[in-house]
C-alpha positions in Angstrom: -11.0 -25.4 11.9 -8.4 -27.6 13.6 -5.3 -25.6 12.4 -5.5 -22.0 11.5 -2.2 -21.0 9.9 -3.4 -17.4 9.9 -3.3 -17.3 13.6 0.2 -18.7 14.1 3.0 -16.3 15.0 5.6 -15.4 12.4 9.2 -14.6 13.1 11.4 -13.5 10.2 12.7 -9.9 10.2 9.4 -8.5 11.5 8.1 -10.6 14.4 4.3 -10.8 14.3 1.8 -12.3 16.7 -0.3 -13.7 13.8 -0.2 -13.7 10.0 -3.4 -11.6 9.6 -2.4 -8.2 8.1 -4.6 -5.1 7.7 -4.0 -4.0 4.2 -3.5 -0.3 3.3 -6.7 1.4 2.3 -7.4 5.0 1.4 -10.2 6.3 3.7 -10.0 10.1 3.2 -10.6 11.1 6.8 -7.9 13.8 7.1 -10.3 16.6 6.2 -8.3 19.5 7.6 -6.1 22.1 6.0 -2.8 20.3 6.7 -4.1 16.7 5.9 -3.1 15.8 9.4 -4.2 12.5 11.0 -6.2 13.0 14.1 -6.3 11.1 17.4 -10.1 11.0 17.6 -10.5 9.4 14.1 -7.3 7.9 12.8 -6.0 7.0 16.3 -9.2 5.2 17.3 -9.6 3.5 13.9 -6.2 1.9 14.0 -6.3 1.1 17.7 -9.6 -0.8 17.1 -7.7 -3.1 14.7 -4.5 -3.5 16.7 -5.1 -7.3 17.2 -3.8 -7.7 13.6 -0.4 -9.2 13.3 0.5 -6.1 11.4 -1.3 -2.9 10.4 -0.3 -1.1 7.2 -1.8 2.4 7.1 -3.5 4.1 4.2 -1.3 5.5 1.6 0.4 8.6 3.0 1.8 11.1 0.6 5.5 11.9 0.8 5.2 15.5 -0.4 2.6 18.0 -1.7 3.5 16.9 -5.2 2.5 13.4 -4.3 -1.1 14.2 -3.6 -3.9 12.9 -5.8 -6.9 12.4 -3.5 -8.7 14.7 -1.1 -8.4 14.3 2.6 -5.5 11.8 2.6 -3.1 12.1 5.6 0.5 12.9 4.6 3.9 12.2 6.3 5.9 15.2 5.1 5.1 18.0 7.6 5.8 18.3 11.3 2.1 18.5 12.0 1.5 15.3 10.2 4.3 13.6 12.1 2.8 14.8 15.4 -0.6 13.5 14.4 0.8 10.0 13.4 2.6 9.9 16.8 -0.8 9.7 18.5 -1.8 6.9 16.2 1.3 4.7 16.7 1.1 5.2 20.4 -2.5 3.9 20.6 -1.6 0.9 18.4 1.5 0.1 20.5 -0.4 0.5 23.7 -2.7 -2.3 22.5 0.2 -4.5 21.6 0.0 -3.9 17.9 2.5 -3.3 15.2 2.1 -0.7 12.5 3.8 0.3 9.2 3.0 3.4 7.2 2.6 3.1 3.4 4.6 5.8 1.6 2.8 7.1 -1.5 3.2 9.2 -4.6 0.3 8.9 -7.1 2.2 10.4 -10.1 -0.2 11.1 -13.0 -3.2 10.0 -11.1 -3.7 13.5 -9.8 -4.9 16.9 -11.2 -3.6 20.4 -11.4 -6.3 21.4 -8.8 -4.0 19.8 -6.2 -0.9 21.6 -7.4 -1.7 25.3 -7.9 -2.3 24.6 -11.6 0.9 22.7 -12.2 0.7 19.4 -14.0 1.0 16.1 -12.1 4.3 14.3 -12.6 4.9 10.9 -14.2 7.4 8.9 -16.2 6.2 10.2 -19.5 3.6 12.8 -20.8 0.8 10.2 -21.3 -2.7 10.8 -20.0 -4.1 7.8 -18.1 -7.5 8.8 -19.4 -9.1 8.2 -16.0 -10.8 10.4 -13.4 -9.4 12.0 -10.3 -11.4 12.9 -7.2 -10.6 16.6 -6.6 -12.0 19.1 -4.0 -14.5 20.0 -6.7 -15.5 16.4 -7.4 -14.5 14.0 -10.2 -12.5 15.5 -13.0 -10.8 14.0 -16.0 -7.1 13.4 -15.7 -4.7 15.5 -17.8 -1.5 14.9 -19.7 1.2 14.9 -16.9 4.6 16.4 -17.0 7.4 13.9 -17.7 9.7 14.1 -14.7 13.1 15.7 -15.2 16.2 14.1 -13.8 16.1 16.8 -11.1 12.5 16.0 -10.2 13.3 12.3 -9.9 16.2 13.1 -7.6 13.9 15.4 -5.5 11.3 12.6 -5.3 13.9 10.1 -4.1 14.8 12.5 -1.4 11.1 13.0 -0.6 10.7 9.3 0.1 13.8 9.3 2.2 12.6 12.2 4.3 9.1 10.6 4.6 10.8 7.4 5.9 12.8 9.5 8.4 9.5 11.1 9.5 7.9 7.7 9.9 10.7 6.8 12.4 10.0 10.0 14.3 6.3 9.2 14.4 7.0 5.9 16.0 6.1 3.5 13.1 7.6 0.0 13.2 8.4 0.3 9.5 7.3 1.6 6.1 5.9 0.1 2.9 6.8 1.6 -0.4 3.6 1.9 -2.5 5.0 0.7 -5.9 1.7 -0.8 -7.0 -1.8 -0.2 -8.5 -0.9 2.2 -11.3 0.7 4.9 -9.2 4.1 6.6 -9.7 6.5 3.6 -9.6 4.1 1.4 -11.5 4.0 4.2 -14.2 7.8 3.8 -14.5 7.6 0.0 -14.6 5.0 -0.2 -17.3 5.9 0.0 -21.0 2.6 1.7 -21.9 3.2 4.6 -19.5 7.0 4.9 -19.7 8.3 6.0 -23.1 11.5 7.6 -21.8 14.8 7.3 -23.7 17.1 8.1 -20.8 18.4 6.0 -17.9 14.8 5.6 -16.5 13.2 4.1 -19.7 13.6 1.4 -22.3 15.1 -1.6 -20.7 13.7 -3.4 -17.7 16.7 -2.4 -15.6 16.1 1.3 -16.5 12.4 1.3 -15.9 12.9 -0.2 -12.4 15.9 2.1 -11.6 13.8 4.8 -9.9 12.2 2.3 -7.4 15.6 0.8 -6.4 17.1 4.3 -6.0 14.2 5.1 -3.6 14.7 1.8 -1.7 18.4 2.4 -1.4 17.7 5.9 -0.1 15.2 4.8 2.5 17.4 2.1 3.9 19.9 4.8 4.9 17.4 6.1 7.5 15.5 2.9 8.5 16.7 -0.7 8.7 16.0 -2.9 5.7 14.1 -5.4 7.8 11.7 -2.6 8.6 10.9 -1.9 4.9 8.2 -3.6 2.8 7.2 -3.0 -0.8 3.9 -3.6 -2.6 3.4 -4.7 -6.3 0.5 -5.6 -8.5 2.1 -7.6 -11.4 -1.1 -8.5 -13.3 -2.8 -5.1 -13.0 -4.6 -4.5 -16.3 -7.1 -1.8 -17.3 -6.8 0.4 -14.2 -5.6 4.0 -14.3 -4.4 3.6 -17.8 -2.1 0.6 -17.1 -2.2 -2.2 -19.6 0.0 -5.3 -19.8 2.5 -6.1 -22.5 5.0 -8.9 -23.2 7.5 -7.3 -20.8 5.2 -6.7 -17.8 5.6 -10.0 -16.0 9.4 -10.2 -16.8 9.7 -6.8 -15.3 8.2 -7.9 -12.0 10.2 -11.1 -12.1 13.3 -9.0 -12.3 12.2 -6.8 -9.4 11.3 -9.7 -7.1 14.5 -11.6 -7.9 16.6 -8.5 -7.3 14.9 -7.9 -3.9 16.5 -11.2 -2.8 19.7 -9.0 -2.5 18.0 -7.0 0.3 16.8 -8.0 3.7 13.2 -6.6 3.6 10.4 -7.1 6.1 8.3 -8.4 3.3 7.2 -8.2 -0.4 3.5 -7.5 -0.6 1.8 -8.8 -3.8 -1.8 -8.5 -5.1 -3.7 -11.1 -7.0 -5.3 -9.7 -10.2 -8.0 -7.1 -9.4 -9.9 -8.0 -12.5 -10.5 -11.1 -14.7 -7.3 -11.5 -16.7 -8.1 -14.9 -18.1 -8.2 -13.4 -21.6 -5.0 -11.4 -21.2 -2.2 -13.3 -22.9 0.6 -11.6 -20.8 -1.0 -12.0 -17.4 -0.2 -14.4 -14.6 -3.5 -15.6 -13.0 -2.1 -17.0 -9.8 0.4 -14.4 -8.4 1.3 -16.1 -5.1 2.0 -19.4 -6.7 4.0 -17.8 -9.6 6.2 -15.5 -7.5 6.8 -17.6 -4.4 9.6 -19.7 -6.0 11.4 -16.4 -7.0 11.6 -14.8 -3.6 13.4 -16.1 -0.6 12.1 -13.6 1.9 8.7 -13.0 3.5 5.8 -13.0 1.0 2.5 -11.3 1.7 -0.5 -11.8 -0.6 -3.6 -9.7 -1.0 -7.0 -9.4 -2.8 -10.3 -11.1 -2.2 -9.0 -13.6 0.4 -11.4 -14.9 3.0 -10.6 -17.0 6.1 -10.4 -20.3 4.4 -8.5 -19.1 1.4 -6.1 -17.3 3.7 -5.3 -20.4 5.7 -5.0 -22.4 2.6 -2.5 -20.2 0.8 -0.2 -20.3 3.9 -0.6 -24.1 4.3 0.3 -24.7 0.7 3.4 -22.6 1.1 2.6 -19.9 -1.5 2.6 -17.1 1.0 3.7 -16.3 4.6 1.2 -13.5 5.4 -2.2 -12.5 4.1 -3.5 -9.0 4.0 -7.2 -8.1 4.3 -8.8 -4.9 3.1 -12.5 -4.5 3.1 -13.0 -7.1 5.7 -11.0 -4.9 8.1 -13.3 -2.0 7.4 -16.3 -3.6 8.9 -14.6 -6.1 11.2 -12.2 -4.3 13.6 -11.9 -7.6 15.5 -11.1 -9.7 12.4 -8.5 -11.8 14.2 -10.9 -12.6 17.0 -13.7 -13.4 14.6 -11.3 -15.8 12.8 -10.3 -17.3 16.1 -13.9 -18.1 17.2 -15.2 -18.7 13.7 -17.7 -15.9 14.1 -19.9 -14.4 11.4 -18.3 -11.4 9.5 -20.0 -8.1 9.3 -20.7 -6.4 5.9 -19.2 -3.1 5.0 -20.9 0.0 3.8 -19.2 1.0 0.5 -21.0 4.4 0.5 -18.9 5.5 3.5 -15.5 4.2 2.2 -14.3 7.7 1.3 -16.6 10.0 3.2 -15.5 12.1 6.2 -16.2 11.6 9.9 -16.8 8.6 12.1 -19.7 7.0 10.2 -18.4 3.9 8.4 -15.0 4.4 9.9 -14.9 3.9 13.7 -18.5 2.9 14.4 -18.3 -0.7 13.3 -18.8 -2.8 16.5 -16.9 -5.8 17.6 -18.8 -9.1 17.7 -20.6 -9.8 20.9 -18.3 -12.7 21.9 -15.1 -10.7 21.2 -16.5 -7.9 23.3 -16.5 -10.3 26.2 -13.0 -11.7 26.0 
């Protein structure tokens, strides 16, 4: 390939050595009492992938109330901050750059995680999904609609988590406002039936997200903040699209032009939405004209498609998920046009090193 746009540097707010981004992926390796990231697993895992232009970590819960999956590393305790310090140092020592994804799952949780208390959400509507608890998969329950005080507390939780990220040495944070989790539950008309200032109109349903963003930017520069969205998500975690779904995300993306963020991170549809009347089938192409800042795109991109979407001007950066699980040297493999290794989906969410830090580099990249 004569020109690989993926491999060119990028300099706008966050200065990156290439445009290949490691996407955030839950890997469930913090199997200890404090959900603390460890040097021997998390540190090695991210260090192995430090040739990426940017690493975005797995979703990291901002509080105990934000938890919805077993063995996920948080960013709300001192022990967790100390654990992440080891991770960021290893990445930086290899010349890498790393953001942490700040996460609250909302109703995609279970009372087993909260001493019997109900999970929190925009409204008391069961997503009718399953949650992976310490006792295995269990059906979700009807969540508690967040009070105004609980919204205020959660805003502060995100602010504190961002401050902790700074302490831990991260280059920035990404707000996980995607994939059917808490903010998405507020955005979506089928999961948000509130009649107060956080429900009803598009402005109201997006208010919580912007309050969190405004709080975070008091403790970390705007150009070190990213945000992730999945506009055409349909049929996952109880989220279904309606006539206001795309206009809601158009409103959000346009309003983000008033900020100076590191990037906006969008996902192409996770499922076939060709029969969904309200869906946008080509997310990057649709939203690129609406946003003046750095646009990152994700979901099912390979090397050729990644180069093409940048060449055509629909995105500036491309994030890769599963390819980064099995190819820690993904940038080098793209550079030398080497064969890509397959991933083992049976070890995506297990514990230990198997399927996590034991994927080898390609022989040629081991030599350079």
